[in-house]
N, C-alpha and C positions, 0 to 999 in steps of 0.2 A: 837659305840652304846651309847645312853644316856638313862639311866633308873632312875626311881623314886622308892625309898624304903619308904613305908609309915610306920606308927607307929605300925601297926599290922603285919609287916613282908611281906606285899604284894609288889611285884615287878611289875612295870608298864613301858613298853617301850614308850618313848616319841618321838613325831614327830619332826624331825630337818631338817634344810636346809643347804646346803653348805655355808660356810662363817658365820654361826650363831655364836653369842657369847653365853655364858652360860645363861645370862639373857634373851636373845631373845628366846631361846629354851624354857625356863621355862614359860615365858609369853605366848608364842604360845600355850602351853599346859595348860593354866589357873592355873599356879602355881606361887604364889608370891615369888620372889627371896629371900625375907627376911625370908621365912619359912623353908629354907633348907641350908645345907652345901653341897657343891659339891666337890667330890673327883675325881681325874684323876688316872686311873689304880689302884684304891683302895688304894692309898697311899697319894699323895699330894693333899692339898686343893687348889682349883683354884678360882680366883676372878670372879665376875659377868661379867666383860668385857673380860674375856679370850675367844679367838677364838677357837672353837672346832677343834681338829685334827681328821680327819676321820679314822686315823690308831690307835686311842687310845679309850679306853672305859671310860665312865663317869657315876658316880652314885651320884644322888642328894638324900641325906638323910633328911627326914622330921624331923624337930626339934620341931614343934608345935604339940599340942595334938588333933587338930580337924580332922574330917573325910575328908581328902582331896579327896579320891576317890569318895565319895558320892557327894561332892560339885561339882567336875569336871563333873559328869554326868549331872548336871543341865544345863551345857553349851554346851553339845554335839550338833553339828550342825545337823539340819534336813532339807533336801531339801524340797522346796515347789514350787508349780507351780504358786503361787501368788507372786506379786512383793514386798509385805511387810508382815512381821510377827510381830504382836503386842505381846510383852511378858510381863508377870507379875509374879514376884516371890511371891508365896503363902506361908504364914506361918500358919501352923495348930496349934490348941490349944495344941496338944501333943508335939510340938516342931519340927515336921517333915517339910521338905521343898519340894516344887514341883514347876516346872516352867510351868505356863500356856502359851500356844501359840495359837494365833488366826491368821490364814493366811487370808489376805485381798487383794482384788484388789483395784485399785485407787478409784472407786466410794464407795467401802466399807469403806475405810479410811475416805473419806469425810463425810459419814454418821456418822461414829464414832465420828469425831471431832465435828460435829454439836450437837450430843447427849451429849457429855461431856460438851460442853460450855453451853448448855441449862440447864443441871442438876447443873452445877456450879453456874449459875446465880440464879436459884431457891433455891438451898440448902442453899446458903450463903446470900440470899436476896440482891444481888448486885444492882439490879434495881427494881424500883417500876412502876406499870402500868401507872401512870400519871406523871412520873418523866422525867427529861431531863438530858442528859449526853454529855459532851464534849469529843470527841475522838481525841487523838493525832494521826494525819494521816501523816506519812512521805512519803507514796507512796510505801514503801517496802512491802515484803511478810508478815511480822508480823502484821503491822497496817492495811494493805490492807485486809488481811484475817479477822481480827477482825471487820472491817467495814461490810464485807459481812455477817459475822456471826451475828452481832448485828441487821443488817437490816432484816435478816431471822427470828431472834427471835422476833423482833417487828411485822413483818407481821403475824407470826403464833400465838403468845401468848400475845403480849403486844402492841396493836394498838395505844395506847395513848403515847407511848414512843417517845420523841423528841431526835434525834441524831444530834449533831452539830460537824461535822468534821472540824478540824483546822490543817493547815500545817504551821509550823513556818519556815520562810525563814532565817535560821541562817547562812548558808554558800552557798548553791546552788542558782542559779538564779530561780526566781519564774516562769520562762518560760522553765525550764529544763524538760527533758523527764520524770523524776520521778514525778515532780509536775503536769505535764500535765496528767499523768496516774492517779494520785490521784484525780484530778478534774473530769476526765471521770468516774472513779469508783464511786465517790460520786453521780454524776448525774444519772448514770445507776441505782443506788439503792435508788434514791429519798432521798438523805441525803443532808442537807445543808452543804456547804463547804466554808471555808474562808482561804485565804492565809494571815498569820500574818507576815507582813514585818519586817525587822530588826529594824526599828524605835521603835517597841514595846519594845524590850529589852533595847534599848538605853534610852527610857523614864523611864521604870520601874527600871532600875539599875543605872540611872543617869550617863550614860557613855558619854565620850567625843570623842568616835570614834566607828565605826561599830563593832559589835560582831565578824564578820568574820575576821577582822584585828586583833582583840584582841586574838582570838584563835591561829592564825598563829604566832603572836609575842610571845605568851605564850610558844609556843613550843621551843623558842630559849632561855628560861630562866631556872633558877633552879627549877621553878614550872611547868615544862613541864608535870610532872606526873598528875597535877591537871586539865589539859586542858579538858579531857573528862568529868570530873565532872562539870566543869564550863559550858560546852556545855549542859549537861543534866539538870543541875539546872536552867539555864536561859530558856531552853525550857519549863520545867515544870511550872516555875513561869509565863511565858507568857501565857501558857494554863489556868492557874488559873485566870489571869486577864481577859482573853476572857470569861471564865466561868461566871465571875461576870457580864460581859456585856450582856450575854444571860440568866441571872437569873438562873444559874445552880450551884450546889455545888458538882457535881459528875464528876470526870475525869477518863476516861477509857484509859489505856495504853496497847499496844500489847506485854506485857512481857509474854513469854512462860515459860515452866518448867525450862529450863536451866538458863534463866535470873534470875529467882527468887531463884533457888537453889544456884546459885553462890553468890547471895546477902546474903543468909542465912549463907553460909559458911564464908563469909567475916565477918558477924556479930558475929558469934561464935568464930572465931579465933582472931579478933581484940578486941572484948569485948564491943562493943557498942550496945545499945538497938535498936531494930527495930520493928516497928508495924507489925500487922498481915498480913496474906496471906489467901485468895485472896482479902480481904477487908482491907483497911488501912486508918484510919483517919489521916489527916495532917492538924492540926489547924481547920479552918472552912470547909475544903474540905474532901470529901470521895474519895479516890483513889480505883479503882476496877480493878482487873486483871482476866477477864473471861477466858484467855488462860492458867491459872496457871497449869492445869493438862493436857496440850497438849504438847507433845514433838515436837521439832523443825522439825523432819523429817515428822511427820504426818501433821504439818502445811504446809509444802512445797507441800505435795501430795494433800491436800485440795485445795490449791491455784491453782495447776495444773489442778485439776478437774473442778474448777469453772471458770477459765479464759481460759482454753484450751491451755495454754502455761506455760512452766516452769518459775519460777521467774528469773528475770534478776539480776545477781549478780553484784552489783556495787563495784567500788574500795572504800575501807574504807577510811575515813578521816585520815589524818596523826596522829592525837592524839588518834585514836581508837586502835593503837598498844601500847599505853601507858595508864596507868601504866602496867608494865609487870605482876604484881601480879594479876590484874583483868583477863588478858588473861589466867593465870594459873588457876584461880578459875573456869573459864568457862570450861577449859580442865578437871579439877577435877569433875565438875558437870556432864559432859558428861560421864566420866569414871564411876561415881557412878550409873548413870542411866543404863549403860550397865551391870555392875556387880550386881546391885540390881534394876531391872526394877520395877517401882512403888514406889521407895523410897520416892518420893515427897509427896505421900499421907500421909505417916507416919510422915515425917519431918514437912510438912506444918500444919498438924492437931495438932501435939504436940506443935509446936511453937505458934499457935493461942490460944491453951489452956493456955500456959504459960503467954502470954502477956495479956490475959483477966483478969488475977489476978493482973495486975499492970497497971491501967489506966494511959495513957501517959500525960505528962505536956509539953506544948509547949511555946517556947519563940518566940518573933517576931523580925525579923531583922529590924533595924532602917533605912536601906538603901533601900532594895528591897521589904520589907514587907512580906517576906516569913516566914512561920511558921517552926521553927526548934525544933525537939524533944529534950527535956532536958535530957542530959545523967547524970548518977549517979555521975560522977566525974567532971562535967563541971561547977559547981557553981562558982569556983574561976577563971575559964577561960573565961567566957562569957563577952564580951566587947561591946555588943549591936548590933553586926553585925554577919551574918552567915559566914561560912568558905569561901564561894565563894566570897562574897563581900570583905572580908579581903584580899584575893588574888588580886582582881581587884584594890582595893585601894592601896595596897602595890606597884603596878606598875604604879600608877598615872593615872588610867583609869576611876576613879570615879570623877565626877565634883565637888561634895561637900563632 
């Protein structure tokens, strides 16, 4: 038997499984292993990785002062006849906690996503009635859903909005299944679409070889951890160049809650300044994230409802498994949303308020022309080019 002794003397029997470790049992019962000391047969203390012996008794004594019993009740499972339950942790003015639960079917989730995106656009003034926006369209679930949502918003509330979908051919063939789907999706929703071929990046970054080759070669160097950032930065810069061509200064990306929450965790832990969410100025461009308050699972269910099929999970590019710290930040962001559903509202709002007090200053890369946010400690480090161009030049891939 495995029991929990709380600070009030309450004894709680914990659910355990054969072969469980101490930590696995604690986590299964919504108890942080760091909050207890675990005793075997009321005498010896055992480690978190100790495998439970069914013939012995275990007692985890809470060493923290919070109400573990009350918090655990928030996460008690409740069966639902619906395929999805939207949860939100509600904090009352008197300090009490409650878990709001809304059981939804798939059409209900789709309606909720559309409502959240519409309210996000309106509340934060992400788009103007007569404005134009460049949408980075990869053909995946995130950007594909955003295209459908923006088209629906245009049709219902903003008929003068011009949407220019652009797909950058950084690695895949322009005739790949993903790009073909992107073209079809844009056509179906009456959105202009253009495939930006690799030559865009070669011209903008003054490269002496295709970006696809560079990304693969980079994975064989000591800068392999930077490959994903090179990929993302070159894509964004190419989208900005395309925005100039269509006389737009707004770029919309399909970054959802986990994407942005992971980025915020990175900013807080590393110590660099990051502009606001869901609207972010980057030099002369305004980046907008209409999916900021949409969790990934809800986005998948929206896509399923609108297209009639589940999103096709493609094999990630080799560099998307690196750097490992980014993967861990995504893992932490998902864990945070599970333990505190709705935390993004608090974190994004607080972050936006903080950055509003510190107007950003941007530097311009002398090679690619990208705007780079000036960091507090970067005055003595700036050498005229952005981090990505420095990496590209270091390996001899910049022509000048």
